N, C-alpha and C positions, 0 to 999 in steps of 0.2 A: 051192479057197474062201480068202479072205484069215485071217488071222491076226486074228480078230475081239478079243484082250487087247487089242491097239495099235492098234485102232481106233479114228478121234476120234468124240467123242463131240454127234453128232448130234441134230437131232428131225425134222422132218415136218412142217411147218403145211398146214395145205388154202391154194392160194391166196387171194388177200385186195384187196378193191380198192387195198388200200395198196402193192403186190407190182407196180404197173405200173411203177418208178424203176427196179426189180431187172429189169424184164425186157426197160426200155430201158438195165442193162447188159451184157444175155446180148447183146441185138440190134448188138452190135461186133465190126465186119470180123474183127479177132485172135480171134473164139469164132465166125464163122459163114463162114470159110472154107474149112467142107469140106460147106457145109450152101449154096453157093446167096450166099452173100455178107448182107447185114443185106438188113432187112424196110424201104417204106416206113413212116411212120409211120400211113396210114391204116390199113395189116396189120399193123402190130405194135399198134393198139389192134384192133382185132378180133381179134387170136389173146387180146390181153387178154382180152377181153372171152370167149371162145369156156371158157376156160382157171377164173374165175369161175363163170362160166353151166356147168361139169357138177359142181361140187357136189353132190350131194344124186341124181345123174341113177346108173345101173346099168350107164352105156356107160367109164363109166371114173373116173380122182382126176385131180388136181393139185396140185404142192407147192412150197411155196419149202425150200425147206435152210436151217436154222440151224445154225449151227453153237454148241456148250454149250464153257462155262459166260457167253459173252458176247457169245448172241441178235443173232449177226452173222449176219445174211441173205446165203448165197456163194454160192445156184444155185439152178436148178429141176430138178425131175420128176417121172414121170407117166406113169401107163397106160391107152389108149382102147383101145377094140375096135379090128377088124380085118377085114375079112373074106382069108386067103389059102388057096391053096390047098386050098380045098372046106370048111378051117373056119372058123368065130370063132376068132379067139386076142386076146390083149390084145399090143399094143406099148406099147415103152417108151422111151424117151428123156429124157436129162441134158445139161445146165449147168453147171459150174463160175463163177464168176470163176476168170479165168488169176493174182491174187496169195494165190490158195488151193488150188492144182493141185499135182498131186502129194506130194499130205497123205492119202488113200486116201477123201475126201470125197465124190467121187463111189461106190466101194465102197460104200461103207457107203450111198449114200441109196438105192444100187443093192437091196443087203440088205431092207434098212427096205418098200420098196414092194413087193418080191416077196414077203412077209411081209405086208401086206397084201392086195395079191391074190392070194393062196393064200387068207387066208380066208377070201374071200367064195365061193370055190367054184363062182364062175361057169364058168368057161374053163380047160382042160387043160394050156396050153399062155401063155406069156409073149416074144415075140420080139426083138430086140434089130438093127436094121439101119447099124448102125457102117460111113459111108465104107472100104472096101476102103486108103486112102488117113490112114488114123487111126488108125494105130498102140494114141494113148489109151486109145481110147471101142473098140477090138478086146481091150484089156489090161483095162478098169475087166471088159468081158461073161466074159471070163476068167473071173478071179479073183471076182466075181457069182456061179460056180455055173454059166453059160451053158454050152452046147455047141455047138463050130461046125456047121452043118448043106451052108452053099456061101457060092457070090458066087450074089448077082442082078444083075438092074437096076432100079430106082427113077427115080420121076419124082417129085424133090423139093428147091427149090419145085419145081410146077407150070411148066414149060415149061424144067425144069430139068433133064439123064437124070444118073443118079448113077449107081458101082458099089458097090456094096454088100454087105458077110457079113451072112448067116443067122445070128443066135446065138439059140439054141431054151432057157430052161427046161419042164423037167416043173413043174407045178405040184404035179400030185397024187401024187408022185414023196415022201418017205420025207424029212426034213429033216434 
């Protein structure tokens, strides 16, 4: 686990209509090189609609990551249901804008999203699947308390084969 005493102060805000500009910034080539590259405007608008519409459903949540005290929207994080190896689990994923990376913001956001998923008491596990070639995201998993399970193959986005690491955190475990 990370040293929470030095963690940046962040807040998770439910994804809103006004977060489309943030999503466009996250869709930049340097932010998506481990995810198959930027999405088209049409796909990006579809993603934004899914993020807005997930609020209030029991299938997950999406958030903008807000850096305090300046209230800058610096990234996104969320969790959603997926079937994985015979059980329904939560999957999580995050993005932090380049100018805010390396400050512990993603780890703080991951810890906050895990706490929210744990409080729902819906699923036993939450997984993250960063590319095997993305050391920063794999380090975030480790620092946020996820345990490495194995390498696995993913198709993300559809049509793009990825080799990922499966990281899992037990939401039922004592914190």
